PyMOL commands that place a pseudoatom at each C-alpha (Angstrom):
pseudoatom trace, name=CA, resn=UNK, resi=1, chain=A, elem=C, hetatm=0, pos=[-17.623, -4.590, -20.183]
pseudoatom trace, name=CA, resn=UNK, resi=2, chain=A, elem=C, hetatm=0, pos=[-15.630, -3.634, -17.089]
pseudoatom trace, name=CA, resn=UNK, resi=3, chain=A, elem=C, hetatm=0, pos=[-17.024, -0.919, -14.814]
pseudoatom trace, name=CA, resn=UNK, resi=4, chain=A, elem=C, hetatm=0, pos=[-15.147, 2.343, -14.562]
pseudoatom trace, name=CA, resn=UNK, resi=5, chain=A, elem=C, hetatm=0, pos=[-13.114, 3.307, -11.532]
pseudoatom trace, name=CA, resn=UNK, resi=6, chain=A, elem=C, hetatm=0, pos=[-15.755, 5.850, -10.553]
pseudoatom trace, name=CA, resn=UNK, resi=7, chain=A, elem=C, hetatm=0, pos=[-18.400, 3.123, -10.645]
pseudoatom trace, name=CA, resn=UNK, resi=8, chain=A, elem=C, hetatm=0, pos=[-16.265, 0.956, -8.368]
pseudoatom trace, name=CA, resn=UNK, resi=9, chain=A, elem=C, hetatm=0, pos=[-15.720, 3.699, -5.795]
pseudoatom trace, name=CA, resn=UNK, resi=10, chain=A, elem=C, hetatm=0, pos=[-19.062, 5.449, -6.147]
pseudoatom trace, name=CA, resn=UNK, resi=11, chain=A, elem=C, hetatm=0, pos=[-17.400, 8.449, -7.808]
pseudoatom trace, name=CA, resn=UNK, resi=12, chain=A, elem=C, hetatm=0, pos=[-16.235, 9.818, -4.457]
pseudoatom trace, name=CA, resn=UNK, resi=13, chain=A, elem=C, hetatm=0, pos=[-12.898, 11.466, -3.767]
pseudoatom trace, name=CA, resn=UNK, resi=14, chain=A, elem=C, hetatm=0, pos=[-12.395, 11.644, -0.023]
pseudoatom trace, name=CA, resn=UNK, resi=15, chain=A, elem=C, hetatm=0, pos=[-8.909, 13.107, 0.413]
pseudoatom trace, name=CA, resn=UNK, resi=16, chain=A, elem=C, hetatm=0, pos=[-8.891, 16.914, 0.072]
pseudoatom trace, name=CA, resn=UNK, resi=17, chain=A, elem=C, hetatm=0, pos=[-6.918, 17.773, -3.050]
pseudoatom trace, name=CA, resn=UNK, resi=18, chain=A, elem=C, hetatm=0, pos=[-4.184, 20.279, -3.694]
pseudoatom trace, name=CA, resn=UNK, resi=19, chain=A, elem=C, hetatm=0, pos=[-3.793, 20.631, -7.462]
pseudoatom trace, name=CA, resn=UNK, resi=20, chain=A, elem=C, hetatm=0, pos=[-0.007, 20.907, -7.131]
pseudoatom trace, name=CA, resn=UNK, resi=21, chain=A, elem=C, hetatm=0, pos=[0.442, 17.660, -5.179]
pseudoatom trace, name=CA, resn=UNK, resi=22, chain=A, elem=C, hetatm=0, pos=[0.343, 14.025, -6.125]
pseudoatom trace, name=CA, resn=UNK, resi=23, chain=A, elem=C, hetatm=0, pos=[-1.381, 11.618, -3.722]
pseudoatom trace, name=CA, resn=UNK, resi=24, chain=A, elem=C, hetatm=0, pos=[0.143, 8.144, -3.486]
pseudoatom trace, name=CA, resn=UNK, resi=25, chain=A, elem=C, hetatm=0, pos=[-0.495, 4.944, -1.563]
pseudoatom trace, name=CA, resn=UNK, resi=26, chain=A, elem=C, hetatm=0, pos=[2.535, 2.743, -0.927]
pseudoatom trace, name=CA, resn=UNK, resi=27, chain=A, elem=C, hetatm=0, pos=[1.938, -0.933, -1.558]
pseudoatom trace, name=CA, resn=UNK, resi=28, chain=A, elem=C, hetatm=0, pos=[3.631, -3.237, 0.940]
pseudoatom trace, name=CA, resn=UNK, resi=29, chain=A, elem=C, hetatm=0, pos=[6.612, -3.840, -1.349]
pseudoatom trace, name=CA, resn=UNK, resi=30, chain=A, elem=C, hetatm=0, pos=[7.313, -0.088, -1.565]
pseudoatom trace, name=CA, resn=UNK, resi=31, chain=A, elem=C, hetatm=0, pos=[6.824, 0.372, 2.185]
pseudoatom trace, name=CA, resn=UNK, resi=32, chain=A, elem=C, hetatm=0, pos=[9.196, -2.536, 2.894]
pseudoatom trace, name=CA, resn=UNK, resi=33, chain=A, elem=C, hetatm=0, pos=[11.984, -0.918, 0.879]
pseudoatom trace, name=CA, resn=UNK, resi=34, chain=A, elem=C, hetatm=0, pos=[11.573, 2.230, 2.977]
pseudoatom trace, name=CA, resn=UNK, resi=35, chain=A, elem=C, hetatm=0, pos=[11.871, 0.138, 6.167]
pseudoatom trace, name=CA, resn=UNK, resi=36, chain=A, elem=C, hetatm=0, pos=[14.942, -1.702, 4.897]
pseudoatom trace, name=CA, resn=UNK, resi=37, chain=A, elem=C, hetatm=0, pos=[16.592, 1.565, 3.828]
pseudoatom trace, name=CA, resn=UNK, resi=38, chain=A, elem=C, hetatm=0, pos=[17.632, -0.170, 0.634]
pseudoatom trace, name=CA, resn=UNK, resi=39, chain=A, elem=C, hetatm=0, pos=[19.018, 1.545, -2.441]
pseudoatom trace, name=CA, resn=UNK, resi=40, chain=A, elem=C, hetatm=0, pos=[15.583, 1.179, -4.065]
pseudoatom trace, name=CA, resn=UNK, resi=41, chain=A, elem=C, hetatm=0, pos=[13.992, 2.673, -0.940]
pseudoatom trace, name=CA, resn=UNK, resi=42, chain=A, elem=C, hetatm=0, pos=[16.368, 5.654, -1.125]
pseudoatom trace, name=CA, resn=UNK, resi=43, chain=A, elem=C, hetatm=0, pos=[15.432, 6.207, -4.797]
pseudoatom trace, name=CA, resn=UNK, resi=44, chain=A, elem=C, hetatm=0, pos=[11.772, 6.017, -3.822]
pseudoatom trace, name=CA, resn=UNK, resi=45, chain=A, elem=C, hetatm=0, pos=[12.255, 8.577, -1.042]
pseudoatom trace, name=CA, resn=UNK, resi=46, chain=A, elem=C, hetatm=0, pos=[14.025, 10.970, -3.431]
pseudoatom trace, name=CA, resn=UNK, resi=47, chain=A, elem=C, hetatm=0, pos=[11.291, 10.618, -6.034]
pseudoatom trace, name=CA, resn=UNK, resi=48, chain=A, elem=C, hetatm=0, pos=[8.555, 11.215, -3.445]
pseudoatom trace, name=CA, resn=UNK, resi=49, chain=A, elem=C, hetatm=0, pos=[10.315, 14.431, -2.410]
pseudoatom trace, name=CA, resn=UNK, resi=50, chain=A, elem=C, hetatm=0, pos=[10.958, 15.530, -6.007]
pseudoatom trace, name=CA, resn=UNK, resi=51, chain=A, elem=C, hetatm=0, pos=[7.267, 15.008, -6.847]
pseudoatom trace, name=CA, resn=UNK, resi=52, chain=A, elem=C, hetatm=0, pos=[6.111, 16.680, -3.620]
pseudoatom trace, name=CA, resn=UNK, resi=53, chain=A, elem=C, hetatm=0, pos=[3.973, 13.602, -3.074]
pseudoatom trace, name=CA, resn=UNK, resi=54, chain=A, elem=C, hetatm=0, pos=[1.483, 13.284, -0.253]
pseudoatom trace, name=CA, resn=UNK, resi=55, chain=A, elem=C, hetatm=0, pos=[2.174, 9.721, 0.909]
pseudoatom trace, name=CA, resn=UNK, resi=56, chain=A, elem=C, hetatm=0, pos=[-0.288, 7.314, 2.479]
pseudoatom trace, name=CA, resn=UNK, resi=57, chain=A, elem=C, hetatm=0, pos=[-0.099, 3.698, 3.653]
pseudoatom trace, name=CA, resn=UNK, resi=58, chain=A, elem=C, hetatm=0, pos=[-3.064, 1.347, 3.874]
pseudoatom trace, name=CA, resn=UNK, resi=59, chain=A, elem=C, hetatm=0, pos=[-4.062, -0.547, 6.984]
pseudoatom trace, name=CA, resn=UNK, resi=60, chain=A, elem=C, hetatm=0, pos=[-3.508, -3.672, 4.855]
pseudoatom trace, name=CA, resn=UNK, resi=61, chain=A, elem=C, hetatm=0, pos=[0.168, -2.802, 4.424]
pseudoatom trace, name=CA, resn=UNK, resi=62, chain=A, elem=C, hetatm=0, pos=[0.411, -2.340, 8.192]
pseudoatom trace, name=CA, resn=UNK, resi=63, chain=A, elem=C, hetatm=0, pos=[-1.141, -5.784, 8.665]
pseudoatom trace, name=CA, resn=UNK, resi=64, chain=A, elem=C, hetatm=0, pos=[1.171, -7.443, 6.139]
pseudoatom trace, name=CA, resn=UNK, resi=65, chain=A, elem=C, hetatm=0, pos=[4.243, -5.775, 7.621]
pseudoatom trace, name=CA, resn=UNK, resi=66, chain=A, elem=C, hetatm=0, pos=[3.344, -6.773, 11.175]
pseudoatom trace, name=CA, resn=UNK, resi=67, chain=A, elem=C, hetatm=0, pos=[2.451, -10.329, 10.205]
pseudoatom trace, name=CA, resn=UNK, resi=68, chain=A, elem=C, hetatm=0, pos=[5.741, -10.686, 8.332]
pseudoatom trace, name=CA, resn=UNK, resi=69, chain=A, elem=C, hetatm=0, pos=[7.920, -9.519, 11.218]
pseudoatom trace, name=CA, resn=UNK, resi=70, chain=A, elem=C, hetatm=0, pos=[5.922, -11.538, 13.758]
pseudoatom trace, name=CA, resn=UNK, resi=71, chain=A, elem=C, hetatm=0, pos=[6.491, -14.638, 11.611]
pseudoatom trace, name=CA, resn=UNK, resi=72, chain=A, elem=C, hetatm=0, pos=[10.235, -13.904, 11.605]
pseudoatom trace, name=CA, resn=UNK, resi=73, chain=A, elem=C, hetatm=0, pos=[10.214, -13.461, 15.381]
pseudoatom trace, name=CA, resn=UNK, resi=74, chain=A, elem=C, hetatm=0, pos=[8.243, -16.678, 15.951]
pseudoatom trace, name=CA, resn=UNK, resi=75, chain=A, elem=C, hetatm=0, pos=[10.568, -18.644, 13.670]
pseudoatom trace, name=CA, resn=UNK, resi=76, chain=A, elem=C, hetatm=0, pos=[13.433, -18.226, 16.170]
pseudoatom trace, name=CA, resn=UNK, resi=77, chain=A, elem=C, hetatm=0, pos=[13.750, -19.485, 19.729]
pseudoatom trace, name=CA, resn=UNK, resi=78, chain=A, elem=C, hetatm=0, pos=[13.324, -16.849, 22.447]
pseudoatom trace, name=CA, resn=UNK, resi=79, chain=A, elem=C, hetatm=0, pos=[16.500, -14.910, 23.042]
pseudoatom trace, name=CA, resn=UNK, resi=80, chain=A, elem=C, hetatm=0, pos=[19.171, -13.224, 20.975]
pseudoatom trace, name=CA, resn=UNK, resi=81, chain=A, elem=C, hetatm=0, pos=[17.994, -14.841, 17.728]
pseudoatom trace, name=CA, resn=UNK, resi=82, chain=A, elem=C, hetatm=0, pos=[14.811, -12.737, 17.943]
pseudoatom trace, name=CA, resn=UNK, resi=83, chain=A, elem=C, hetatm=0, pos=[16.522, -9.369, 18.437]
pseudoatom trace, name=CA, resn=UNK, resi=84, chain=A, elem=C, hetatm=0, pos=[16.776, -8.493, 14.735]
pseudoatom trace, name=CA, resn=UNK, resi=85, chain=A, elem=C, hetatm=0, pos=[13.141, -9.417, 14.113]
pseudoatom trace, name=CA, resn=UNK, resi=86, chain=A, elem=C, hetatm=0, pos=[11.945, -7.287, 17.013]
pseudoatom trace, name=CA, resn=UNK, resi=87, chain=A, elem=C, hetatm=0, pos=[14.173, -4.437, 15.836]
pseudoatom trace, name=CA, resn=UNK, resi=88, chain=A, elem=C, hetatm=0, pos=[12.621, -4.523, 12.368]
pseudoatom trace, name=CA, resn=UNK, resi=89, chain=A, elem=C, hetatm=0, pos=[9.141, -4.867, 13.843]
pseudoatom trace, name=CA, resn=UNK, resi=90, chain=A, elem=C, hetatm=0, pos=[9.797, -1.729, 15.926]
pseudoatom trace, name=CA, resn=UNK, resi=91, chain=A, elem=C, hetatm=0, pos=[11.103, 0.074, 12.850]
pseudoatom trace, name=CA, resn=UNK, resi=92, chain=A, elem=C, hetatm=0, pos=[7.907, -0.808, 10.982]
pseudoatom trace, name=CA, resn=UNK, resi=93, chain=A, elem=C, hetatm=0, pos=[5.783, 0.587, 13.800]
pseudoatom trace, name=CA, resn=UNK, resi=94, chain=A, elem=C, hetatm=0, pos=[7.836, 3.796, 13.948]
pseudoatom trace, name=CA, resn=UNK, resi=95, chain=A, elem=C, hetatm=0, pos=[7.766, 4.269, 10.169]
pseudoatom trace, name=CA, resn=UNK, resi=96, chain=A, elem=C, hetatm=0, pos=[4.024, 3.665, 9.956]
pseudoatom trace, name=CA, resn=UNK, resi=97, chain=A, elem=C, hetatm=0, pos=[3.610, 6.520, 12.433]
pseudoatom trace, name=CA, resn=UNK, resi=98, chain=A, elem=C, hetatm=0, pos=[5.102, 8.898, 9.857]
pseudoatom trace, name=CA, resn=UNK, resi=99, chain=A, elem=C, hetatm=0, pos=[2.314, 8.276, 7.333]
pseudoatom trace, name=CA, resn=UNK, resi=100, chain=A, elem=C, hetatm=0, pos=[-1.419, 8.798, 7.307]
pseudoatom trace, name=CA, resn=UNK, resi=101, chain=A, elem=C, hetatm=0, pos=[-2.949, 5.333, 7.516]
pseudoatom trace, name=CA, resn=UNK, resi=102, chain=A, elem=C, hetatm=0, pos=[-5.894, 4.695, 5.185]
pseudoatom trace, name=CA, resn=UNK, resi=103, chain=A, elem=C, hetatm=0, pos=[-8.583, 2.415, 6.605]
pseudoatom trace, name=CA, resn=UNK, resi=104, chain=A, elem=C, hetatm=0, pos=[-10.366, -0.513, 5.070]
pseudoatom trace, name=CA, resn=UNK, resi=105, chain=A, elem=C, hetatm=0, pos=[-13.753, 1.136, 5.548]
pseudoatom trace, name=CA, resn=UNK, resi=106, chain=A, elem=C, hetatm=0, pos=[-17.184, 0.497, 4.032]
pseudoatom trace, name=CA, resn=UNK, resi=107, chain=A, elem=C, hetatm=0, pos=[-16.308, 2.342, 0.817]
pseudoatom trace, name=CA, resn=UNK, resi=108, chain=A, elem=C, hetatm=0, pos=[-13.140, 0.272, 0.395]
pseudoatom trace, name=CA, resn=UNK, resi=109, chain=A, elem=C, hetatm=0, pos=[-15.067, -2.903, 1.285]
pseudoatom trace, name=CA, resn=UNK, resi=110, chain=A, elem=C, hetatm=0, pos=[-17.597, -2.152, -1.459]
pseudoatom trace, name=CA, resn=UNK, resi=111, chain=A, elem=C, hetatm=0, pos=[-14.818, -1.528, -3.987]
pseudoatom trace, name=CA, resn=UNK, resi=112, chain=A, elem=C, hetatm=0, pos=[-13.142, -4.733, -2.779]
pseudoatom trace, name=CA, resn=UNK, resi=113, chain=A, elem=C, hetatm=0, pos=[-16.297, -6.778, -3.415]
pseudoatom trace, name=CA, resn=UNK, resi=114, chain=A, elem=C, hetatm=0, pos=[-16.592, -5.335, -6.917]
pseudoatom trace, name=CA, resn=UNK, resi=115, chain=A, elem=C, hetatm=0, pos=[-12.917, -5.958, -7.681]
pseudoatom trace, name=CA, resn=UNK, resi=116, chain=A, elem=C, hetatm=0, pos=[-13.071, -9.530, -6.329]
pseudoatom trace, name=CA, resn=UNK, resi=117, chain=A, elem=C, hetatm=0, pos=[-15.832, -10.328, -8.838]
pseudoatom trace, name=CA, resn=UNK, resi=118, chain=A, elem=C, hetatm=0, pos=[-13.752, -8.918, -11.693]
pseudoatom trace, name=CA, resn=UNK, resi=119, chain=A, elem=C, hetatm=0, pos=[-10.417, -10.424, -10.630]
pseudoatom trace, name=CA, resn=UNK, resi=120, chain=A, elem=C, hetatm=0, pos=[-10.959, -13.680, -8.719]
pseudoatom trace, name=CA, resn=UNK, resi=121, chain=A, elem=C, hetatm=0, pos=[-7.332, -14.780, -9.208]
pseudoatom trace, name=CA, resn=UNK, resi=122, chain=A, elem=C, hetatm=0, pos=[-5.708, -11.635, -7.793]
pseudoatom trace, name=CA, resn=UNK, resi=123, chain=A, elem=C, hetatm=0, pos=[-4.577, -12.028, -4.180]
pseudoatom trace, name=CA, resn=UNK, resi=124, chain=A, elem=C, hetatm=0, pos=[-6.935, -10.900, -1.457]
pseudoatom trace, name=CA, resn=UNK, resi=125, chain=A, elem=C, hetatm=0, pos=[-4.504, -8.453, 0.128]
pseudoatom trace, name=CA, resn=UNK, resi=126, chain=A, elem=C, hetatm=0, pos=[-3.711, -6.946, -3.277]
pseudoatom trace, name=CA, resn=UNK, resi=127, chain=A, elem=C, hetatm=0, pos=[-7.419, -6.495, -3.959]
pseudoatom trace, name=CA, resn=UNK, resi=128, chain=A, elem=C, hetatm=0, pos=[-7.872, -4.773, -0.588]
pseudoatom trace, name=CA, resn=UNK, resi=129, chain=A, elem=C, hetatm=0, pos=[-4.957, -2.384, -1.188]
pseudoatom trace, name=CA, resn=UNK, resi=130, chain=A, elem=C, hetatm=0, pos=[-6.279, -1.585, -4.678]
pseudoatom trace, name=CA, resn=UNK, resi=131, chain=A, elem=C, hetatm=0, pos=[-9.750, -0.991, -3.210]
pseudoatom trace, name=CA, resn=UNK, resi=132, chain=A, elem=C, hetatm=0, pos=[-8.397, 1.429, -0.601]
pseudoatom trace, name=CA, resn=UNK, resi=133, chain=A, elem=C, hetatm=0, pos=[-6.373, 3.266, -3.244]
pseudoatom trace, name=CA, resn=UNK, resi=134, chain=A, elem=C, hetatm=0, pos=[-9.417, 3.375, -5.500]
pseudoatom trace, name=CA, resn=UNK, resi=135, chain=A, elem=C, hetatm=0, pos=[-11.699, 4.597, -2.706]
pseudoatom trace, name=CA, resn=UNK, resi=136, chain=A, elem=C, hetatm=0, pos=[-9.323, 7.511, -2.070]
pseudoatom trace, name=CA, resn=UNK, resi=137, chain=A, elem=C, hetatm=0, pos=[-8.503, 8.129, -5.747]
pseudoatom trace, name=CA, resn=UNK, resi=138, chain=A, elem=C, hetatm=0, pos=[-4.743, 7.862, -5.197]
pseudoatom trace, name=CA, resn=UNK, resi=139, chain=A, elem=C, hetatm=0, pos=[-1.872, 6.684, -7.365]
pseudoatom trace, name=CA, resn=UNK, resi=140, chain=A, elem=C, hetatm=0, pos=[-0.828, 3.229, -6.185]
pseudoatom trace, name=CA, resn=UNK, resi=141, chain=A, elem=C, hetatm=0, pos=[2.930, 2.631, -6.026]
pseudoatom trace, name=CA, resn=UNK, resi=142, chain=A, elem=C, hetatm=0, pos=[3.674, -1.087, -6.394]
pseudoatom trace, name=CA, resn=UNK, resi=143, chain=A, elem=C, hetatm=0, pos=[6.033, -3.568, -7.974]
pseudoatom trace, name=CA, resn=UNK, resi=144, chain=A, elem=C, hetatm=0, pos=[3.025, -5.767, -8.685]
pseudoatom trace, name=CA, resn=UNK, resi=145, chain=A, elem=C, hetatm=0, pos=[1.983, -4.050, -11.910]
pseudoatom trace, name=CA, resn=UNK, resi=146, chain=A, elem=C, hetatm=0, pos=[0.724, -7.264, -13.490]
pseudoatom trace, name=CA, resn=UNK, resi=147, chain=A, elem=C, hetatm=0, pos=[-2.179, -7.621, -11.058]
pseudoatom trace, name=CA, resn=UNK, resi=148, chain=A, elem=C, hetatm=0, pos=[-2.850, -3.982, -10.303]
pseudoatom trace, name=CA, resn=UNK, resi=149, chain=A, elem=C, hetatm=0, pos=[-2.849, -2.862, -13.948]
pseudoatom trace, name=CA, resn=UNK, resi=150, chain=A, elem=C, hetatm=0, pos=[-5.963, -5.005, -14.376]
pseudoatom trace, name=CA, resn=UNK, resi=151, chain=A, elem=C, hetatm=0, pos=[-7.957, -2.682, -12.101]
pseudoatom trace, name=CA, resn=UNK, resi=152, chain=A, elem=C, hetatm=0, pos=[-10.103, -0.381, -14.273]
pseudoatom trace, name=CA, resn=UNK, resi=153, chain=A, elem=C, hetatm=0, pos=[-9.150, 3.261, -14.079]
pseudoatom trace, name=CA, resn=UNK, resi=154, chain=A, elem=C, hetatm=0, pos=[-6.565, 2.558, -11.399]
pseudoatom trace, name=CA, resn=UNK, resi=155, chain=A, elem=C, hetatm=0, pos=[-3.365, 4.433, -11.931]
pseudoatom trace, name=CA, resn=UNK, resi=156, chain=A, elem=C, hetatm=0, pos=[-0.411, 2.335, -10.785]
pseudoatom trace, name=CA, resn=UNK, resi=157, chain=A, elem=C, hetatm=0, pos=[3.308, 2.883, -11.111]
pseudoatom trace, name=CA, resn=UNK, resi=158, chain=A, elem=C, hetatm=0, pos=[6.494, 1.235, -9.910]
pseudoatom trace, name=CA, resn=UNK, resi=159, chain=A, elem=C, hetatm=0, pos=[8.854, 3.835, -8.398]
pseudoatom trace, name=CA, resn=UNK, resi=160, chain=A, elem=C, hetatm=0, pos=[11.384, 1.267, -7.121]
pseudoatom trace, name=CA, resn=UNK, resi=161, chain=A, elem=C, hetatm=0, pos=[12.841, -0.195, -10.324]
for i in range(1, 161): cmd.bond("trace and resi %d" % i, "trace and resi %d" % (i + 1))
show_as sticks, trace
zoom trace
């Protein structure tokens, strides 16, 4: 039998709640669409506004975003070929500053350990993002429903497609 979400996060809700607002954590794929200003990102932004959502990003998404743009930058020789990568890296930094960043703290680490035992084949970064979302009792917005839907009690939705 799988443990409940409250068992995984110790039953704690740490973000002060307003009954009229929805609290969401953007997975890296949702955050990336915001950065790219894609059509899907524009739909996401409209839906967040329509739902009066309180939006958060995890420190894991920040890490993945930075690592991705640094890899792009390093894949080109120094000079003009790196300009676009640095521009997108800067945009990621600026956009992250618009959201409250949720830490991978001891509560999330505990949830992560519990989730890892239940789902050994789910990617480590996905498990960490799910653990942070679980620790803060937030809706997780992701395209990766297959993995995240396995998390007990975790409410996940895809607002991009």
